[in-house]
C-alpha positions as CSV (number, residue, x, y, z in Angstrom):
1,M,0.0,0.0,0.0
2,T,1.3,3.4,-1.0
3,G,0.2,6.8,0.1
4,Y,1.6,9.9,1.6
5,T,2.9,11.1,4.9
6,R,2.7,14.6,6.5
7,T,4.3,15.6,9.8
8,D,2.3,17.9,12.0
9,E,4.6,20.7,13.3
10,K,2.5,21.2,16.5
11,T,2.4,17.6,17.7
12,G,5.3,16.1,15.9
13,L,3.1,13.2,14.8
14,T,3.6,11.8,11.3
15,W,0.2,11.3,9.7
16,R,-0.3,8.7,6.9
17,K,-3.1,8.4,4.4
18,S,-3.4,5.4,2.1
19,S,-3.6,5.6,-1.7
20,Y,-6.7,3.4,-1.3
21,S,-8.5,6.4,0.2
22,G,-9.6,7.6,-3.2
23,G,-7.6,10.8,-3.5
24,D,-9.3,14.1,-2.7
25,Q,-12.9,12.8,-2.7
26,G,-13.5,13.8,0.9
27,Q,-14.0,10.5,2.7
28,C,-10.5,9.9,4.0
29,V,-8.9,9.4,7.4
30,E,-5.2,9.8,8.4
31,V,-3.5,7.7,11.0
32,A,-0.5,8.5,13.2
33,E,1.4,6.3,15.7
34,A,3.0,7.4,19.0
35,A,4.2,5.5,22.0
36,G,1.2,3.3,23.1
37,A,-1.4,5.1,21.0
38,I,-2.7,5.2,17.4
39,Y,-4.4,8.4,16.4
40,V,-7.1,8.8,13.7
41,R,-8.3,12.1,12.2
42,D,-10.4,13.4,9.3
43,S,-8.0,14.3,6.4
44,K,-10.1,17.2,5.4
45,D,-9.7,18.8,8.8
46,P,-6.1,18.3,10.0
47,D,-6.4,20.9,12.7
48,G,-9.6,19.4,14.1
49,A,-10.0,16.7,16.7
50,S,-8.4,13.3,16.5
51,L,-9.3,10.0,18.2
52,A,-6.7,8.0,20.2
53,F,-6.8,4.3,20.5
54,T,-4.6,1.7,22.1
55,P,-2.9,-0.6,19.6
56,A,-5.2,-3.4,20.7
57,E,-8.3,-1.3,20.2
58,F,-7.2,-0.1,16.8
59,N,-6.3,-3.7,15.7
60,A,-9.8,-4.9,16.8
61,F,-11.4,-2.0,14.9
62,T,-9.5,-2.7,11.7
63,Q,-10.2,-6.4,11.9
64,F,-14.0,-5.7,12.4
65,A,-14.0,-3.2,9.5
66,S,-12.2,-5.6,7.1
67,E,-14.9,-8.2,7.8
68,L,-17.6,-5.8,6.8
69,D,-15.9,-5.3,3.5
70,A,-15.6,-9.1,2.8
């Protein structure tokens, strides 16, 4: 999977967005990793709120989401 990365100067987090997200169509999220947390935010609003998950929570969510797509 390819995509792009962007480092937020305020937080120092490096945000990633997948090339599978469909470009600039407006329904994309970005993900960043830090010690013990995975953050998710709306790519259209990089200065807005983000959600923080433990790695186990994020893993459970992505597994659940992939089963919906099957």
